[in-house]
Backbone as ProteinMPNN parsed JSONL, in Angstrom:
{"seq_chain_A": "MALYPRHLAVPERGFVLNPAIRVTARTPPTLLVQAEDDPVDPVENSIVYHAALRRAGVPVELHLYASGGHAFGFRQTGAPVTGWPAVAEGWLRGIGVAPK", "coords_chain_A": {"N_chain_A": [[81.211, 67.393, 112.846], [80.412, 64.056, 113.107], [77.809, 61.647, 112.96], [77.204, 58.337, 113.39], [78.874, 57.558, 111.08], [79.514, 56.687, 107.636], [80.934, 54.745, 105.044], [83.974, 55.349, 105.727], [85.581, 53.359, 106.421], [87.045, 50.381, 104.956], [85.391, 47.553, 104.801], [86.08, 45.008, 103.402], [88.633, 44.886, 103.44], [89.726, 44.474, 105.934], [88.732, 46.564, 107.495], [90.29, 48.974, 107.065], [91.152, 52.501, 106.636], [89.454, 54.158, 104.288], [90.69, 54.635, 101.066], [90.118, 56.886, 99.607], [89.504, 58.855, 101.374], [90.913, 61.456, 102.622], [93.017, 62.472, 104.934], [94.515, 65.003, 106.744], [96.572, 67.296, 108.419], [95.202, 69.657, 108.273], [92.615, 68.86, 108.296], [89.412, 69.374, 109.669], [88.65, 69.808, 113.392], [87.077, 67.116, 114.763], [84.179, 65.642, 115.914], [82.979, 62.325, 116.793], [80.307, 60.245, 116.811], [78.68, 57.47, 117.753], [76.61, 54.327, 117.908], [77.382, 51.133, 119.097], [75.861, 49.057, 118.476], [74.858, 49.661, 116.025], [73.085, 48.684, 113.207], [73.421, 49.269, 110.492], [75.729, 50.857, 109.769], [78.855, 49.842, 110.373], [80.595, 50.077, 113.622], [83.338, 50.382, 113.19], [83.84, 52.142, 111.189], [83.765, 54.655, 112.516], [85.942, 54.111, 114.487], [88.158, 53.583, 112.91], [88.37, 56.085, 111.427], [88.789, 57.776, 113.533], [91.397, 56.929, 114.562], [92.946, 57.684, 112.259], [92.576, 60.364, 112.402], [93.773, 61.276, 114.686], [96.47, 60.227, 114.225], [97.216, 62.089, 112.254], [97.26, 64.334, 113.755], [95.047, 66.051, 114.45], [92.465, 67.437, 116.427], [90.334, 65.436, 117.872], [87.398, 63.838, 119.104], [85.852, 60.942, 120.262], [82.927, 59.2, 120.835], [81.447, 56.365, 121.786], [78.68, 54.486, 121.963], [77.044, 52.01, 123.882], [74.509, 51.109, 122.963], [71.889, 51.979, 120.921], [71.525, 51.91, 118.185], [70.944, 52.85, 114.743], [70.618, 56.006, 113.066], [69.766, 57.617, 115.415], [69.532, 60.342, 115.761], [67.992, 63.319, 117.191], [66.087, 62.136, 118.683], [64.454, 61.132, 121.604], [65.069, 58.46, 123.692], [65.419, 55.535, 125.786], [67.958, 54.984, 125.688], [71.361, 55.318, 126.463], [72.817, 56.827, 124.337], [71.041, 58.94, 123.713], [71.883, 61.219, 125.081], [73.693, 62.359, 123.527], [73.68, 65.209, 122.249], [74.168, 66.925, 124.419], [76.837, 66.195, 124.969], [78.076, 66.964, 122.473], [77.432, 69.735, 122.613], [79.193, 70.457, 124.794], [81.621, 69.726, 123.457], [81.618, 71.711, 121.267], [81.92, 73.93, 122.703], [84.419, 73.351, 123.977], [86.182, 73.429, 121.903], [86.147, 76.155, 121.244], [84.009, 76.982, 119.547], [81.306, 77.349, 120.345], [80.062, 79.695, 122.59], [81.404, 79.808, 126.011]], "CA_chain_A": [[80.563, 66.207, 113.747], [79.992, 62.751, 112.229], [77.161, 60.775, 113.703], [77.033, 57.094, 112.624], [79.491, 57.676, 109.638], [79.447, 55.446, 106.658], [82.062, 54.743, 103.989], [85.162, 55.621, 106.019], [86.435, 52.149, 106.529], [86.662, 49.39, 103.87], [85.309, 46.198, 105.476], [86.766, 44.089, 102.602], [90.276, 44.994, 103.556], [89.967, 44.501, 107.266], [88.252, 47.769, 108.079], [91.276, 50.121, 106.979], [90.69, 53.757, 106.181], [88.961, 54.22, 102.828], [91.633, 55.537, 100.556], [89.489, 57.97, 99.163], [89.175, 59.773, 102.463], [92.183, 62.152, 102.729], [93.132, 63.181, 106.38], [95.632, 65.813, 107.01], [96.643, 68.185, 109.591], [94.354, 70.673, 108.128], [91.188, 68.545, 108.551], [88.859, 70.155, 110.896], [88.423, 69.042, 114.564], [86.069, 66.192, 114.748], [83.315, 64.756, 117.032], [82.518, 61.273, 116.231], [79.297, 59.687, 117.878], [77.827, 56.216, 117.063], [76.193, 53.286, 118.802], [78.046, 49.978, 118.81], [74.86, 48.065, 117.973], [74.344, 50.167, 114.681], [73.074, 47.502, 112.33], [73.446, 49.673, 109.101], [77.046, 51.228, 109.683], [79.654, 49.32, 111.386], [81.291, 51.078, 114.274], [84.77, 50.479, 112.647], [83.97, 53.492, 110.312], [84.247, 55.787, 113.546], [87.31, 53.837, 115.086], [89.27, 53.807, 111.911], [88.453, 57.536, 111.209], [89.521, 58.321, 114.811], [92.891, 56.663, 114.565], [93.466, 58.418, 111.255], [92.665, 61.994, 112.675], [94.82, 61.213, 115.779], [97.765, 60.178, 113.446], [97.386, 63.446, 111.497], [97.255, 65.474, 114.83], [93.707, 66.574, 114.401], [91.862, 67.363, 117.467], [89.288, 64.444, 117.697], [86.764, 63.108, 120.285], [85.067, 59.679, 119.892], [81.867, 58.778, 121.809], [80.782, 55.009, 121.276], [77.622, 53.996, 122.915], [76.759, 50.365, 123.691], [73.268, 50.855, 122.288], [71.234, 53.245, 120.292], [71.101, 51.612, 116.896], [71.181, 53.762, 113.793], [69.695, 57.081, 112.916], [69.165, 57.963, 116.65], [69.285, 61.638, 115.775], [67.662, 63.883, 118.409], [65.067, 61.349, 119.23], [64.643, 60.848, 123.032], [64.778, 57.192, 123.915], [65.871, 55.133, 126.984], [69.534, 54.443, 125.457], [72.445, 56.374, 126.688], [72.952, 57.723, 123.241], [70.091, 60.058, 123.682], [72.58, 62.245, 125.743], [75.016, 62.868, 122.696], [73.583, 66.575, 121.986], [74.918, 67.598, 125.394], [78.241, 66.066, 124.726], [78.261, 67.896, 121.353], [77.622, 71.191, 123.071], [80.444, 70.598, 125.518], [82.77, 69.67, 122.641], [81.862, 72.738, 120.56], [82.609, 74.936, 123.74], [85.864, 73.139, 124.259], [87.074, 73.873, 120.749], [85.858, 77.522, 120.903], [82.929, 77.377, 118.505], [80.174, 77.91, 121.051], [80.419, 80.427, 123.845], [81.455, 78.979, 127.285]], "C_chain_A": [[80.096, 65.161, 112.692], [79.191, 61.93, 113.237], [76.902, 59.482, 112.702], [77.704, 57.118, 111.119], [79.512, 56.462, 108.817], [80.747, 55.854, 105.654], [83.399, 55.186, 104.358], [86.139, 54.513, 106.186], [85.979, 51.189, 105.322], [86.684, 47.981, 104.607], [86.062, 44.939, 104.705], [88.218, 43.962, 102.797], [90.59, 44.994, 105.185], [89.68, 45.9, 108.101], [89.607, 48.845, 108.115], [90.562, 51.247, 106.45], [90.408, 53.676, 104.63], [90.03, 54.971, 102.12], [91.331, 56.716, 99.847], [89.276, 59.067, 100.016], [90.637, 60.242, 102.775], [92.168, 62.943, 104.235], [94.339, 63.741, 106.459], [95.644, 66.668, 108.138], [95.713, 69.24, 109.502], [92.8, 70.286, 108.086], [90.633, 69.064, 109.634], [88.649, 69.14, 112.142], [87.089, 68.291, 114.432], [85.509, 65.659, 115.965], [82.699, 63.507, 116.307], [81.399, 60.593, 117.348], [78.736, 58.458, 117.038], [77.699, 55.142, 118.164], [76.78, 52.007, 118.312], [77.084, 48.902, 118.301], [74.227, 48.496, 116.713], [74.197, 48.932, 113.518], [73.302, 47.957, 110.768], [75.004, 50.183, 108.83], [77.998, 50.72, 110.682], [80.411, 50.294, 112.148], [82.774, 51.127, 113.991], [84.831, 51.706, 111.963], [84.554, 54.402, 111.385], [85.603, 55.417, 114.092], [88.422, 53.998, 114.188], [89.531, 55.36, 111.673], [89.321, 58.159, 112.462], [90.964, 58.287, 114.835], [93.499, 57.553, 113.238], [93.823, 59.903, 111.569], [93.908, 62.164, 113.669], [96.226, 61.337, 115.135], [98.256, 61.596, 112.734], [97.432, 64.695, 112.553], [96.166, 66.244, 114.852], [93.072, 66.348, 115.711], [90.448, 66.503, 117.34], [88.661, 64.097, 119.058], [85.713, 61.949, 119.662], [84.013, 59.265, 121.131], [81.148, 57.552, 121.133], [79.732, 54.744, 122.443], [77.206, 52.582, 122.896], [75.424, 50.109, 122.89], [72.644, 52.201, 121.823], [70.82, 52.992, 118.88], [71.536, 52.614, 115.964], [70.278, 54.832, 113.588], [69.051, 57.489, 114.246], [68.544, 59.455, 116.63], [69.005, 62.406, 116.993], [66.511, 63.15, 119.176], [65.256, 60.909, 120.55], [64.216, 59.3, 123.212], [65.402, 56.71, 125.28], [67.388, 54.897, 126.905], [70.249, 55.742, 125.837], [72.708, 57.443, 125.55], [72.104, 59.051, 123.122], [70.855, 61.226, 124.269], [73.634, 62.888, 124.809], [74.8, 64.504, 122.382], [74.337, 67.351, 123.251], [76.504, 67.289, 125.248], [78.733, 66.953, 123.552], [78.364, 69.244, 121.786], [78.779, 71.44, 123.804], [81.588, 70.645, 124.488], [82.892, 70.971, 121.829], [82.344, 73.95, 121.561], [84.081, 74.638, 124.0], [86.632, 73.397, 123.215], [86.909, 75.322, 120.461], [84.982, 78.035, 120.069], [81.707, 77.824, 119.125], [80.765, 78.615, 122.209], [80.371, 79.527, 125.116], [80.327, 79.455, 128.264]], "O_chain_A": [[79.516, 65.424, 111.639], [79.742, 61.529, 114.262], [76.505, 59.561, 111.54], [77.083, 56.731, 110.129], [79.525, 55.335, 109.312], [81.335, 56.93, 105.555], [84.127, 55.455, 103.403], [87.354, 54.693, 106.106], [84.856, 51.19, 104.818], [87.709, 47.386, 104.941], [86.563, 44.013, 105.342], [88.89, 43.031, 102.355], [91.632, 45.489, 105.616], [90.275, 46.238, 109.124], [89.874, 49.456, 109.15], [89.49, 51.091, 105.866], [91.197, 53.117, 103.867], [90.302, 56.058, 102.629], [92.213, 57.502, 99.501], [88.906, 60.149, 99.561], [91.472, 59.423, 103.158], [91.395, 63.853, 104.535], [95.311, 63.016, 106.249], [94.623, 66.726, 108.824], [95.36, 69.788, 110.546], [91.901, 71.105, 107.898], [91.349, 69.237, 110.62], [88.506, 67.927, 111.993], [86.09, 68.871, 114.007], [86.194, 65.275, 116.913], [81.981, 63.661, 115.319], [81.658, 60.468, 118.545], [78.414, 58.519, 115.851], [78.466, 55.045, 119.121], [76.685, 51.777, 117.106], [77.537, 47.909, 117.731], [73.236, 47.912, 116.275], [75.184, 48.36, 113.055], [73.358, 47.098, 109.888], [75.499, 49.931, 107.732], [77.939, 51.171, 111.826], [80.884, 51.275, 111.574], [83.432, 51.966, 114.609], [85.85, 52.383, 112.102], [85.677, 54.884, 111.242], [86.435, 56.32, 114.187], [89.499, 54.466, 114.557], [90.661, 55.848, 111.707], [90.316, 58.874, 112.344], [91.685, 59.261, 115.052], [94.606, 58.072, 113.382], [94.828, 60.531, 111.237], [94.822, 62.973, 113.515], [97.009, 62.256, 115.376], [99.403, 62.043, 112.699], [97.616, 65.858, 112.192], [96.368, 67.337, 115.38], [93.074, 65.208, 116.176], [89.524, 66.987, 116.686], [89.369, 64.073, 120.064], [84.933, 62.144, 118.73], [84.421, 59.054, 122.273], [80.417, 57.658, 120.149], [79.994, 54.803, 123.644], [77.036, 52.033, 121.808], [75.249, 49.07, 122.252], [72.899, 53.3, 122.315], [69.936, 53.666, 118.352], [72.504, 53.294, 116.303], [69.11, 54.638, 113.924], [67.839, 57.706, 114.241], [67.505, 59.81, 117.187], [69.776, 62.192, 117.928], [66.077, 63.609, 120.232], [66.278, 60.249, 120.735], [63.081, 58.951, 122.888], [65.94, 57.607, 125.929], [68.031, 54.642, 127.924], [69.874, 56.892, 125.612], [72.797, 58.654, 125.756], [72.484, 60.049, 122.511], [70.429, 62.326, 123.919], [74.359, 63.803, 125.2], [75.858, 65.122, 122.261], [75.047, 68.329, 123.016], [77.319, 68.194, 125.43], [79.752, 67.627, 123.695], [79.306, 69.931, 121.392], [79.419, 72.472, 123.601], [82.459, 71.507, 124.605], [84.019, 71.423, 121.626], [83.1, 74.83, 121.15], [84.884, 75.546, 124.215], [87.82, 73.621, 123.448], [87.492, 75.77, 119.473], [84.969, 79.227, 119.76], [81.026, 78.654, 118.522], [81.799, 78.23, 122.753], [79.505, 78.669, 125.289], [80.193, 78.912, 129.361]]}, "name": "protein", "num_of_chains": 1, "seq": "MALYPRHLAVPERGFVLNPAIRVTARTPPTLLVQAEDDPVDPVENSIVYHAALRRAGVPVELHLYASGGHAFGFRQTGAPVTGWPAVAEGWLRGIGVAPK"}
């Protein structure tokens, strides 16, 4: 799981995947969660990584929330991003890591 990931995309190069990041078919299944209004880490980090994982055939799920900012963690707020732990639980069940 990656929440509000950083350094996956290179903004100076039009938000392409960071060449230091190696994505192969052996990359683990990934859940990406981020708020689009994150003032610290641009949402393009999640979008670019999602695309790279798909190209490599890695199971990936991307959840973008319109608001929630950065470092929302488990903190309960009025923003829809607060529901991400339930999404993560469902994802873990779906990939067979958590019991159904």
